[in-house]
Structure formats: C-alpha cells, structure tokens
C-alpha positions as CSV (number, residue, x, y, z in Angstrom):
1,M,45.1,-3.1,-29.8
2,T,41.5,-3.6,-30.7
3,Q,39.0,-4.9,-28.3
4,M,36.9,-7.9,-29.2
5,T,33.1,-7.8,-28.9
6,Q,31.3,-10.4,-26.8
7,E,30.0,-12.0,-30.1
8,E,33.6,-12.2,-31.5
9,I,34.8,-13.8,-28.2
10,V,32.0,-16.3,-28.3
11,A,32.6,-17.2,-32.0
12,N,36.3,-17.5,-31.4
13,T,35.7,-19.7,-28.3
14,K,33.4,-22.0,-30.3
15,T,36.1,-22.3,-33.0
16,V,38.8,-23.1,-30.4
17,L,36.4,-25.6,-28.8
18,Q,36.0,-27.4,-32.1
19,G,39.8,-27.4,-32.7
20,L,40.4,-28.7,-29.2
21,E,37.9,-31.4,-29.6
22,A,39.5,-32.5,-32.9
23,L,42.9,-32.4,-31.3
24,R,41.7,-34.4,-28.3
25,L,40.3,-37.1,-30.7
26,E,43.7,-37.2,-32.5
27,H,45.5,-37.6,-29.2
28,V,43.1,-40.3,-27.9
29,S,43.6,-42.2,-31.2
30,L,47.4,-41.8,-30.8
31,M,47.2,-43.0,-27.2
32,T,45.2,-46.0,-28.3
33,G,47.9,-46.8,-30.9
34,L,50.7,-46.4,-28.3
35,R,48.9,-48.7,-25.8
36,E,48.4,-51.4,-28.4
37,A,52.0,-51.2,-29.4
38,R,52.9,-51.4,-25.6
39,H,56.1,-49.5,-25.9
40,D,57.6,-46.1,-25.2
41,T,55.9,-45.2,-21.9
42,E,57.5,-41.8,-22.1
43,K,55.6,-41.0,-25.2
44,S,52.4,-42.3,-23.6
45,D,53.0,-40.1,-20.6
46,I,53.5,-37.0,-22.8
47,V,50.4,-37.8,-24.9
48,Q,48.4,-38.3,-21.7
49,K,49.5,-35.0,-20.3
50,N,48.5,-33.4,-23.6
51,I,45.1,-35.1,-23.4
52,D,44.7,-33.8,-19.9
53,S,45.6,-30.3,-20.9
54,I,43.3,-30.4,-23.9
55,E,40.4,-31.6,-21.7
56,L,41.1,-28.8,-19.3
57,G,41.0,-26.3,-22.1
58,L,37.7,-27.9,-23.4
59,G,36.2,-27.6,-19.9
60,E,37.3,-24.0,-19.6
61,A,35.9,-23.1,-23.0
62,Q,32.6,-24.7,-22.1
63,V,32.5,-22.8,-18.8
64,M,33.2,-19.6,-20.7
65,L,30.3,-20.3,-23.1
66,A,28.0,-21.2,-20.2
67,L,29.0,-18.0,-18.4
68,V,28.3,-15.9,-21.5
69,S,24.9,-17.5,-21.8
70,H,24.2,-16.8,-18.2
71,L,25.3,-13.2,-18.5
72,Q,23.1,-12.7,-21.5
73,N,20.2,-14.1,-19.6
74,V,20.9,-11.9,-16.6
75,E,21.2,-8.8,-18.9
76,A,17.9,-9.7,-20.6
77,E,16.2,-10.1,-17.1
78,K,17.7,-6.8,-16.0
79,Q,16.3,-5.0,-19.1
80,K,12.9,-6.7,-18.5
81,L,13.0,-5.5,-14.8
82,R,13.9,-2.0,-15.9
83,T,11.0,-1.9,-18.2
84,Q,8.7,-3.2,-15.5
85,V,10.1,-0.5,-13.1
86,R,9.4,2.2,-15.6
87,R,5.8,0.9,-16.1
88,L,5.3,0.7,-12.4
89,C,6.5,4.3,-11.9
90,Q,4.1,5.5,-14.6
91,E,1.3,3.6,-13.0
92,N,2.2,4.9,-9.6
93,A,2.2,8.5,-10.9
94,W,-1.2,7.9,-12.5
95,L,-2.5,6.4,-9.2
96,R,-1.2,9.5,-7.3
97,D,-3.0,11.8,-9.7
98,E,-6.2,9.7,-9.3
99,L,-5.9,9.9,-5.6
100,A,-5.4,13.6,-5.6
101,N,-8.5,14.1,-7.8
102,T,-10.5,11.8,-5.6
103,Q,-9.4,13.6,-2.5
104,Q,-10.4,17.0,-4.0
105,K,-13.8,15.5,-4.9
106,L,-14.2,14.2,-1.3
107,Q,-13.3,17.6,0.1
108,A,-15.8,19.3,-2.1
109,S,-18.5,16.8,-1.2
110,E,-17.7,17.2,2.5
111,Q,-18.0,21.0,2.2
112,T,-21.4,20.5,0.4
113,V,-22.6,18.2,3.1
114,A,-21.6,20.7,5.8
115,Q,-23.4,23.5,4.0
116,L,-26.5,21.5,3.5
117,E,-26.5,20.5,7.2
118,E,-26.2,24.2,8.1
119,E,-29.0,25.1,5.8
120,K,-31.1,22.3,7.2
121,K,-30.5,23.5,10.8
122,H,-31.4,27.0,9.7
123,L,-34.6,25.9,8.0
124,E,-35.5,23.8,11.0
125,F,-34.9,26.8,13.3
126,I,-37.1,29.0,11.0
127,N,-39.8,26.3,10.9
128,S,-39.8,26.1,14.7
129,I,-40.1,29.9,15.0
130,R,-43.1,29.8,12.6
131,K,-44.7,27.2,14.7
132,Y,-44.0,29.2,17.8
133,D,-45.5,32.3,16.1
134,E,-48.6,30.3,15.0
135,N,-49.1,29.0,18.5
136,Q,-49.0,32.5,19.9
C-alpha cells in the first residue's frame, strides 16, 4: 500500500469536493422536481437524506482543506522561528565574544591604571624626599 503525499491528498480532496458539489446540485434539482410533482414522499425522504449526507461530506472536505492550509501556515511559521532562533544564537555567540574581549580590555586598563597610580605615588614620594633634602 502506497502512502499519499499531502499534495496528493489535497488534490484528491478538491476533486472529491467538486464531485460532491455536482452531486448535491443534481440531488437538489431532483428534490425540486419531486416537490413540484407532490408525490412519493418516500423518494423525497431518501433524496433529502442523500442531500444531507452530501452536505456533510462537503463540510468535512472543506474542514480538511482548511486544516491543511492551517498546518501549512503553522509549518511555515515554525521554519521562520527556527531560522530566527539560529540567527539569535549566532548573535548571542557574537555578543559573548564581544563581551569577553571588552572584559579583557577593561582588565588590562585597570591594571594600567593601578600601575600608573603606583608610579605616581612613588614619584610623589621621591619628590617629597627631594624637597626634604633641599630644605635640610
């Protein structure tokens, strides 16, 4: 037994839908003729049951087509979201790299500032010693 693809199911459903609509129109026409003739209520009841069954089939086929359309939209949205997630993951990785680089630069700058402050204190100390020596 071969499995039908979604496209084949949709195409077959549309074909069945067209056939059911033609059949419904034939039955409605037949029912109109029976009503005008005003006889054989048994035939009218059978034809009406057939019309009801055909309309049920039409409704079910339309629901199937609407469901397929909805599922296609959901699948497209899912693919779009997957693409967006991949893009966001790449952007997140890039931002993490940038953060790591910036943190390294900050640490290097803080070390430089600490060294310069120590040198400044040392130079101030030496300067104060010179002044002290000059005063003596």
